[in-house]
C-alpha positions in Angstrom: 0.0 0.0 0.0 3.0 2.3 0.7 4.1 1.8 -2.9 0.6 2.5 -4.2 0.5 5.8 -2.3 3.6 6.9 -4.2 1.4 7.7 -7.1 -0.5 10.3 -5.1 2.7 11.6 -3.4 4.2 12.5 -6.8 1.1 14.4 -7.7 1.1 16.3 -4.4 4.7 17.2 -4.3 5.4 17.9 -8.0 1.9 19.0 -9.0 1.8 16.3 -11.7 1.2 12.6 -11.9 4.0 11.0 -14.0 3.6 7.5 -15.4 6.8 5.5 -15.2 7.8 5.0 -18.8 7.9 1.4 -19.9 8.9 2.3 -23.5 8.7 5.7 -25.1 5.1 6.3 -23.9 4.3 10.0 -23.0 3.8 10.7 -19.4 0.5 12.0 -18.0 2.2 15.4 -17.5 3.1 15.4 -21.3 -0.5 14.4 -22.2 -1.9 17.1 -19.9 0.4 19.7 -21.4 -0.6 18.6 -24.9 -4.3 18.8 -23.9 -3.9 22.2 -22.3 -2.1 23.5 -25.5 -5.0 22.1 -27.6 -7.6 23.7 -25.4 -5.8 27.0 -25.7 -5.8 26.7 -29.4 -9.5 25.9 -29.4 -10.1 28.9 -27.2 -8.2 31.1 -29.7 -10.0 29.6 -32.7 -13.3 30.1 -31.0 -12.5 33.8 -30.4 -11.5 34.1 -34.1 -14.7 32.3 -35.2 -16.8 34.6 -33.0 -15.1 37.6 -34.6 -15.8 36.1 -38.1 -19.4 35.5 -37.2 -19.7 39.2 -36.1 -18.3 40.3 -39.4 -20.7 38.1 -41.3 -23.7 39.5 -39.3 -22.5 43.1 -39.9 -21.9 42.4 -43.6 -25.3 40.8 -44.0 -27.0 43.8 -42.5 -25.1 46.1 -44.8 -25.8 43.9 -47.8 -29.5 44.1 -46.9 -29.4 47.9 -46.9 -27.5 47.9 -50.2 -30.0 45.5 -51.8 -32.9 47.7 -50.7 -31.1 50.7 -52.1 -30.7 48.9 -55.4 -34.4 48.1 -55.5 -35.3 51.7 -54.9 -32.8 52.9 -57.5 -34.2 50.5 -60.1 -37.7 52.0 -59.4 -36.2 55.5 -59.9 -34.5 54.4 -63.0 -37.7 53.0 -64.4 -39.5 56.2 -63.6 -36.8 58.3 -65.3 -36.8 56.1 -68.4 -40.6 56.4 -68.5 -40.5 60.2 -68.3 -37.8 60.3 -71.0 -39.8 58.1 -73.3 -43.0 60.1 -72.6 -41.3 63.5 -73.3 -39.7 62.1 -76.4 -43.0 60.7 -77.6 -44.8 64.1 -77.0 -42.0 65.9 -78.8 -42.3 63.6 -81.8 -46.0 64.1 -82.0 -45.6 67.9 -82.1 -42.9 67.6 -84.7 -45.0 65.2 -86.8 -48.0 67.6 -86.5 -46.0 70.5 -87.6 -44.5 68.6 -90.5 -47.9 67.3 -91.7 -49.3 70.8 -91.5 -46.3 72.2 -93.2 -45.5 74.1 -90.1 -48.7 76.0 -90.9 -49.8 76.3 -87.3 -46.6 78.2 -86.4 -47.1 80.4 -89.5 -50.8 81.0 -88.6 -49.8 81.9 -85.1 -47.4 84.5 -86.4 -49.8 85.9 -89.0 -52.5 86.2 -86.4 -50.5 88.9 -84.7 -52.3 92.2 -84.5 -49.2 94.3 -84.0 -45.5 94.1 -84.1 -45.2 93.6 -80.4 -47.8 90.8 -80.7 -45.8 89.3 -83.5 -42.6 89.3 -81.4 -44.5 87.7 -78.5 -46.0 85.0 -80.7 -42.6 84.3 -82.3 -41.1 83.9 -78.8 -43.9 81.6 -77.9 -43.2 79.3 -80.9 -39.5 79.3 -80.1 -40.2 78.6 -76.4 -42.3 75.6 -77.2 -39.4 74.1 -79.1 -36.9 75.1 -76.4 -39.1 73.6 -73.7 -39.3 70.3 -75.5 -35.6 70.2 -76.0 -34.9 71.2 -72.4 -37.2 68.7 -70.8 -35.8 65.9 -73.0 -32.3 66.8 -72.0 -33.3 66.9 -68.3 -34.8 63.5 -68.4 -31.8 62.1 -70.3 -29.5 63.5 -67.6 -31.7 62.1 -64.8 -31.7 58.7 -66.4 -27.9 58.8 -66.8 -27.4 59.8 -63.2 -29.7 57.0 -61.9 -27.9 54.5 -64.2 -24.5 55.6 -62.7 -25.9 55.2 -59.2 -27.3 51.8 -60.0 -24.0 50.6 -61.5 -22.2 51.8 -58.4 -24.6 49.9 -56.1 -24.5 46.8 -58.2 -20.7 46.9 -57.9 -20.9 47.3 -54.1 -23.4 44.4 -53.9 -21.1 42.2 -56.0 -18.1 43.1 -53.8 -20.0 42.4 -50.6 -21.3 39.1 -51.9 -17.7 38.1 -52.7 -16.6 39.1 -49.2 -19.5 37.2 -47.7 -18.5 34.1 -49.6 -14.9 34.4 -48.3 -16.1 34.9 -44.7 -18.4 31.8 -45.0 -15.4 29.8 -46.2 -13.3 31.1 -43.3 -16.2 30.2 -40.9 -16.3 26.6 -42.3 -12.5 26.3 -42.1 -12.4 27.5 -38.4 -15.3 25.2 -37.5 -13.5 22.3 -39.1 -10.3 23.1 -37.3 -12.1 23.5 -33.9 -13.9 20.1 -34.5 -10.5 18.5 -35.3 -8.9 20.0 -32.1 -11.8 18.9 -30.0 -11.4 15.3 -31.3 -7.7 15.6 -30.4 -8.6 16.7 -26.9 -11.0 13.8 -26.6 -8.2 11.4 -27.7 -5.8 13.0 -25.2 -8.4 12.5 -22.5 -8.6 8.8 -23.4 -4.8 8.5 -23.4 -4.7 10.2 -20.0 -7.2 7.7 -18.6 -5.2 4.8 -20.0 -2.0 6.2 -18.5 -3.5 6.8 -15.1 -5.0 3.3 -15.1 -1.6 1.8 -16.2 0.1 3.7 -13.3 -2.3 2.3 -10.7 -2.1 -1.2 -12.2 1.7 -1.0 -12.2 1.8 -0.1 -8.6 -0.7 -2.8 -7.7 1.5 -5.3 -9.6 4.5 -4.1 -7.7 2.6 -4.6 -4.4 2.0 -8.3 -5.2 -0.7 -8.5 -7.8 -3.0 -6.2 -5.9 -3.5 -8.4 -2.9 -3.4 -5.4 -0.6 -6.7 -4.2 -2.1 -8.4 -7.4 -1.2 -7.1 -7.0 2.4 -8.3 -3.4 2.7 -11.6 -4.3 4.3 -10.2 -4.7 7.8 -7.3 -3.5 10.0 -4.9 -4.3 7.3 -3.9 -7.7 8.9 -7.2 -9.6 9.3 -6.8 -12.0 6.4 -3.1 -12.2 6.1 -0.9 -13.2 9.0 2.3 -12.5 7.1 3.5 -10.4 4.2 6.3 -10.4 1.8 8.4 -8.6 4.3 8.8 -11.4 6.9 5.6 -10.6 8.7 5.7 -6.9 8.4 2.3 -5.2 8.1 3.5 -1.9 6.6 2.0 -2.6 3.2 -1.4 -3.3 4.8 -1.7 -0.6 7.3 -3.3 2.8 6.5 -1.6 5.9 7.9 -3.8 7.9 10.2 -4.8 11.4 9.1 -2.3 14.1 10.1 -2.5 17.8 9.9 -5.5 19.8 8.6 -4.4 20.9 5.2 -5.8 20.0 1.8 -2.6 18.2 0.9 -3.0 16.0 4.0 -6.5 15.2 2.9 -5.4 14.3 -0.6 -2.5 12.1 0.7 -4.8 10.3 3.2 -7.4 9.7 0.5 -4.9 8.2 -1.9 -4.1 5.3 0.5 -7.4 3.7 -0.4 -6.9 3.5 -4.2 -7.8 0.1 -5.4 -10.6 -0.6 -2.8 -14.0 -1.4 -4.2 -17.0 0.7 -5.2 -20.3 0.0 -3.4 -23.3 2.0 -4.2 -24.6 3.7 -1.0 -21.5 2.6 0.9 -19.2 4.9 3.0 -16.4 2.5 4.1 -13.0 3.4 2.8 -12.0 -0.2 3.1 -15.1 -2.3 2.5 -16.6 -0.3 -0.2 -18.0 3.2 -0.8 -19.7 5.4 -3.5 -18.4 8.8 -4.6 -20.0 11.0 -1.9 -19.5 8.3 0.8 -15.7 8.4 -0.1 -15.4 12.2 0.3 -17.6 12.1 3.4 -15.4 9.4 5.0 -12.1 11.0 4.1 -13.1 14.4 5.5 -14.7 12.8 8.5 -11.2 11.6 9.4 -10.2 15.2 9.6 -13.2 16.2 11.8 -15.3 17.6 9.0 -18.9 16.4 8.7 -20.2 16.2 5.2 -23.6 14.8 4.0 -23.7 11.5 2.1 -24.9 13.3 -1.1 -22.7 15.0 -3.7 -25.3 17.7 -4.5 -25.6 18.5 -0.8 -21.8 18.6 -0.4 -21.7 21.4 -3.0 -22.9 23.8 -0.3 -19.8 23.2 1.9 -16.6 25.2 1.9 -16.1 28.0 -0.6 -16.1 28.1 -4.4 -12.8 28.4 -6.3 -12.1 28.0 -10.0 -10.6 24.9 -11.5 -7.5 27.0 -12.4 -7.1 27.7 -8.6 -7.7 24.1 -7.5 -5.4 22.8 -4.8 -4.9 19.3 -3.4 -7.9 18.5 -1.1 -10.4 20.5 -3.0 -13.7 18.8 -3.9 -14.4 18.7 -7.6 -18.0 18.2 -8.6 -19.4 16.8 -11.8 -22.9 16.0 -12.8 -23.9 13.5 -10.1 -20.3 12.8 -9.1 -17.6 14.2 -6.8 -13.9 13.5 -6.3 -10.9 14.9 -4.4 -8.3 16.9 -6.3 -4.7 15.6 -5.6 -2.8 18.0 -7.9 -1.3 17.7 -11.3 -4.7 17.7 -13.0 -5.8 14.5 -11.3 -8.4 13.4 -8.8 -8.9 10.4 -6.5 -12.5 9.2 -6.4 -14.8 6.3 -6.0 -16.1 5.5 -9.4 -18.6 2.9 -10.7 -17.9 0.7 -13.7 -17.7 3.6 -16.2 -15.7 5.0 -17.8 -12.4 3.1 -17.4 -10.9 0.7 -16.4 -13.4 -0.6 -13.7 -15.2 0.5 -10.6 -13.5 1.3 -7.3 -11.4 4.0 -5.7 -9.0 5.2 -8.4 -7.1 8.1 -9.8 -8.4 9.8 -12.9 -7.8 13.0 -14.8 -9.7 15.9 -13.2 -11.1 16.9 -16.6 -12.2 13.4 -17.6 -15.7 14.9 -17.7 -17.1 18.4 -17.6 -16.5 20.1 -14.2 -19.5 21.6 -12.5 -17.8 23.4 -9.6 -14.9 23.3 -7.2 -15.2 23.7 -3.4 -12.4 24.3 -0.9 -13.1 22.9 2.6 -9.7 23.9 4.2 
């Protein structure tokens, strides 16, 4: 059992749980570092994606305004073209009438003058009619050209914005794909961490004699075995009593029971316990009374962030609780899921989403 506790001791003193390399396998610390780096990348990518989505939303709003302006300009262009056609048609009718009449109407108008001043006035009238037709036609043509220029400018703006929108959509898809890939990488690292942690515990249990200490954990440490591999020494079967009142002391004490079985509704550190029974029993050894319910235990101590977590802190998940031992790891009583099997064991603190962290000491 003393050898088994070395796993926790390493976590408490160095802040990381390092798996003894058998070949060239990465340590838990390496895996945790890779995972943290991947999570930082995901965070940066998500910020970039958020900025891209904001740009897309802003562009879509601007594009909507431009599209509405194009519709309005098209209506103005149609009106200007209609006025041009109407003025041109009216002008042609007058010209045709004057041609068919041999311009007689204009002559008759002039001959009907009763005085020289009247003649001058009538001559100016005929000239003004022609000038008005010409002026109005020129005005409508200019208006039409102005509207056409505006429409062409708006069409160009819309095309440029649509091209930019397409580019942003591609950027969004690329970022989403990269984030998805990184999240898969994080999930794989989580699985590797679980494997490495399980291998560490198994290696320690093998070193302790095939895990026989775990079978003896139900009593005083010497109930079922009258002798040990050390000529009758009971060191490997005895649990050290709690000492001190620090979180590190709590974590160290809790790690002694790694390998003992999981029992739903139980609260015995040696004969079987569930998750909240485990934390309750460990803290009871330090004079702290906790209820036998993980949700109820969330009301005890004070809240801290996971980034501030220290050995001895309680880490809560959805319907589960464990004790943080440092180095990104927890010791907890787990049922048959997720890996490798039920019992008191060491796992990555982030093996599932964290709900909250509470500090008792």
